[in-house]
C-alpha positions in Angstrom: 0.2 0.0 0.3 2.6 2.4 0.4 4.1 1.9 -3.1 0.7 3.0 -4.1 0.1 5.8 -2.2 3.7 7.0 -3.8 2.1 6.2 -6.9 -1.0 8.6 -6.4 1.3 11.3 -5.6 3.2 11.5 -8.2 0.6 10.3 -10.9 -2.5 12.7 -9.5 -0.3 15.7 -8.9 -0.5 17.8 -5.7 -2.7 16.5 -3.1 -3.2 17.0 1.1 -3.7 13.7 1.4 -2.0 13.2 4.8 -1.2 9.2 5.0 -3.3 5.9 3.4 -4.4 3.3 6.4 -5.3 -0.4 5.7 -8.6 -0.8 7.6 -7.4 -4.5 9.0 -3.3 -4.1 9.2 -3.3 -7.4 10.1 -5.5 -8.9 6.5 -8.9 -8.0 6.1 -11.0 -11.2 7.1 -12.1 -12.8 3.5 -9.0 -11.9 1.9 -6.9 -14.7 3.5 -4.2 -16.3 0.5 -4.6 -12.6 -1.5 -1.6 -11.2 -2.7 -0.3 -8.4 -1.3 0.9 -6.3 -4.1 -0.4 -3.3 -5.4 -3.6 -1.8 -6.3 -3.8 -2.0 -9.8 -3.7 1.3 -11.3 -4.8 2.8 -14.9 -4.9 6.1 -15.7 -7.7 7.4 -19.0 -7.3 9.9 -21.6 -8.9 12.7 -19.3 -6.6 11.4 -16.1 -9.0 9.8 -14.2 -7.4 7.2 -11.8 -9.6 3.9 -11.9 -8.2 1.3 -9.4 -8.6 -2.6 -9.4 -7.2 -5.6 -7.2 -8.3 -4.1 -3.9 -6.9 -7.3 -1.4 -5.6 -4.9 1.4 -8.9 -2.6 2.0 -7.8 1.1 2.9 -8.5 4.7 3.4 -6.9 8.0 2.6 -6.9 10.3 4.8 -7.7 14.1 4.3 -7.2 16.3 7.2 -8.2 19.9 7.1 -6.5 22.4 9.0 -6.4 22.9 12.5 -8.1 26.3 13.0 -10.5 25.1 10.4 -11.8 22.0 11.5 -15.3 21.9 11.8 -15.4 18.7 13.8 -17.7 16.9 10.6 -16.0 13.7 8.6 -17.1 12.0 5.4 -15.9 8.6 4.0 -16.5 8.9 0.6 -17.0 5.9 -1.7 -16.4 6.1 -5.3 -18.3 4.3 -7.9 -17.0 1.6 -10.9 -19.7 -0.8 -11.4 -18.2 -3.3 -8.0 -15.5 -4.4 -10.8 -13.2 -1.0 -10.1 -13.0 2.0 -8.5 -13.0 5.6 -9.9 -11.3 7.4 -7.3 -10.2 11.0 -9.0 -13.3 12.5 -9.7 -15.7 10.5 -7.1 -13.0 10.3 -4.4 -10.3 12.4 -4.1 -11.5 15.6 -5.9 -14.8 15.5 -3.2 -12.0 14.7 -0.1 -9.7 17.9 -1.2 -12.8 20.3 -1.3 -14.0 19.1 1.8 -10.7 19.1 3.4 -10.4 22.8 2.6 -13.7 24.0 3.9 -12.8 22.6 7.0 -14.7 19.0 6.8 -12.5 16.0 7.4 -12.5 13.3 4.4 -11.1 9.9 4.0 -11.2 7.8 0.1 -12.3 4.5 0.7 -10.9 1.6 -1.3 -13.7 -1.5 -0.5 -12.7 -4.5 -2.3 -14.5 -5.4 -5.6 -17.3 -7.9 -5.5 -17.7 -7.8 -9.7 -14.2 -7.8 -10.5 -13.4 -10.5 -13.0 -12.7 -13.9 -10.9 -13.5 -12.3 -7.7 -14.7 -14.4 -4.8 -16.0 -11.0 -3.0 -19.4 -10.4 -2.6 -21.4 -7.0 -2.0 -23.0 -7.3 0.9 -20.5 -9.5 2.7 -17.5 -7.9 2.0 -17.8 -4.3 0.1 -20.2 -3.7 3.0 -17.8 -5.0 5.8 -15.2 -2.3 4.5 -17.3 0.3 4.8 -18.6 -0.3 8.1 -15.0 -0.8 9.0 -14.1 2.2 7.7 -16.9 4.1 9.5 -15.5 2.1 13.2 -12.0 3.2 12.0 -12.5 7.2 11.9 -14.3 7.5 14.8 -12.3 5.4 16.4 -9.5 8.0 15.7 -11.9 10.9 15.9 -10.0 12.9 19.1 -6.4 12.4 17.0 -8.1 13.5 13.8 -10.5 16.6 15.4 -13.4 14.5 14.6 -16.8 14.8 16.6 -17.8 11.1 16.8 -21.5 11.9 16.1 -21.1 13.7 12.6 -19.6 10.7 10.8 -21.3 10.5 7.3 -20.5 8.7 4.5 -20.8 9.7 0.6 -21.1 7.2 -2.0 -21.0 7.9 -6.1 -22.6 5.0 -8.5 -22.0 1.2 -6.6 -20.1 3.2 -4.0 -23.6 4.7 -3.6 -25.1 1.5 -3.3 -23.0 0.6 -0.2 -23.5 4.0 1.5 -27.0 3.2 1.0 -27.0 0.0 2.6 -24.6 0.7 5.6 -27.6 3.3 6.4 -29.6 0.6 8.0 -27.2 -2.4 8.1 -25.2 -1.0 11.0 -24.7 -1.7 15.1 -23.6 0.3 17.7 -20.0 -1.7 18.1 -18.9 -4.7 20.3 -18.5 -3.8 23.6 -15.5 -5.4 24.6 -14.1 -6.6 21.7 -10.2 -7.2 21.2 -10.0 -4.7 18.8 -11.1 -1.3 20.0 -12.4 -0.1 16.6 -14.7 -3.0 16.6 -16.1 -1.4 19.5 -16.8 1.7 17.6 -20.8 2.4 16.0 -21.1 1.2 12.0 -23.8 3.8 11.5 -23.3 6.5 10.2 -24.7 10.2 11.3 -25.5 11.4 8.0 -25.0 9.3 4.6 -24.6 11.3 0.6 -25.5 9.1 -2.6 -25.1 10.7 -5.5 -26.4 8.9 -8.0 -26.5 5.6 -6.7 -27.1 2.0 -7.2 -30.4 2.1 -4.7 -30.6 -1.7 -3.0 -33.9 -3.7 -3.9 -34.6 -3.4 0.0 -34.0 -0.2 1.2 -37.0 0.2 3.8 -36.7 4.0 5.0 -37.6 4.5 8.5 -38.2 7.3 11.4 -34.9 7.2 13.1 -33.3 6.5 9.7 -30.1 9.0 9.5 -30.7 11.9 7.0 -29.6 12.2 3.7 -28.5 14.3 0.6 -29.9 12.5 -2.9 -28.5 13.7 -5.9 -28.7 12.8 -9.6 -29.0 14.2 -12.8 -32.3 14.0 -15.2 -30.8 12.0 -17.7 -29.5 8.9 -15.7 -30.7 5.4 -16.4 -34.4 5.1 -15.1 -33.8 3.2 -12.2 -31.4 5.7 -10.9 -33.3 9.2 -11.9 -36.4 8.3 -11.0 -35.9 5.6 -8.4 -33.7 8.5 -6.7 -36.8 10.5 -6.5 -39.0 7.3 -5.6 -36.5 6.4 -2.8 -37.2 10.5 -1.4 -40.7 10.2 -0.9 -40.8 7.1 0.7 -38.2 8.8 3.4 -40.0 11.7 3.6 -43.0 9.0 4.0 -41.7 7.2 6.5 -40.9 10.8 8.7 -37.0 11.1 8.2 -35.0 13.8 7.1 -33.9 14.4 3.3 -32.6 16.6 0.0 -32.6 16.2 -2.8 -31.0 17.2 -6.2 -32.1 16.3 -9.8 -30.1 17.8 -12.3 -31.6 18.9 -15.5 -29.7 17.8 -18.7 -27.6 15.7 -16.9 -26.0 12.5 -16.7 -24.5 9.4 -15.4 -21.0 9.8 -13.3 -20.5 13.7 -13.1 -18.4 13.8 -9.7 -16.6 16.6 -9.7 -14.8 17.7 -12.3 -12.8 21.4 -13.2 -14.9 21.0 -16.1 -18.5 20.7 -15.2 -20.8 23.5 -16.1 -23.9 25.2 -15.4 -25.9 24.2 -11.9 -24.7 20.7 -11.5 -21.0 22.3 -11.4 -22.0 23.6 -7.8 -23.7 20.3 -6.3 -20.9 20.2 -4.0 -21.7 23.7 -2.8 -25.0 22.3 -1.8 -23.8 19.5 0.0 -21.5 21.8 2.0 -25.1 24.0 2.8 -26.8 20.9 3.4 -24.7 20.2 6.3 -24.4 23.3 7.6 -28.4 23.4 7.5 -28.3 20.4 9.5 -26.1 21.8 12.1 -23.1 19.5 11.4 -20.4 22.0 10.5 -20.1 23.4 14.7 -17.4 23.8 16.6 
């Protein structure tokens, strides 16, 4: 993983990431016997980094300046169809943006259930990685100047499926667990679904964490209309949500310098929403 992190810095340009941390330093459950080689990285003609071959799930850490830390933290799960991870416009760009505005951010490298010859599953391994990452962030809240009650998740496409799953498949931690990370809750305090794959068994409930939802009007019907329907279900259940559907926009917009029009400000809307939910106070 150290070799990968150096590669990331040299290829992607100037980043403010402070470190890359394995979710399970002694090896992830279910990855026994897998190669410990560095991640496979390819760069698209547009400069996006695409990752595959994740067997040692991890988070890359972006921390705001000490005097600007708001106490909020966002775990970011990139998309890629559970076959790969598009980590630039659905990960590192958002993490840098948030850290510059006082929000600690963490890019999640989760195991890929639909990669060729994969032995992993979405609800077994990728979800476990997501839960573990939330626990890990909470376990180091004091060190990273985070309020443990303001830890949320943002997921894109396939990563949005994980963000949705962990919103209702979580626990309050395991008291007395030998690993102190496992004692932490895996429930997010808020979640953002950005053009997500919506789990079929997702049933909103009144005490669900508040959510921020965004997609493009021209996305696939199961996403654009599905997200609108999910919003209505959340409201009917009595939980809090905010929905943005951008006209003339398709799938995968993420955060890029080339974005134009109203969709280019969607991260501002997310930040405004965090403030409106009193998640940015000292």
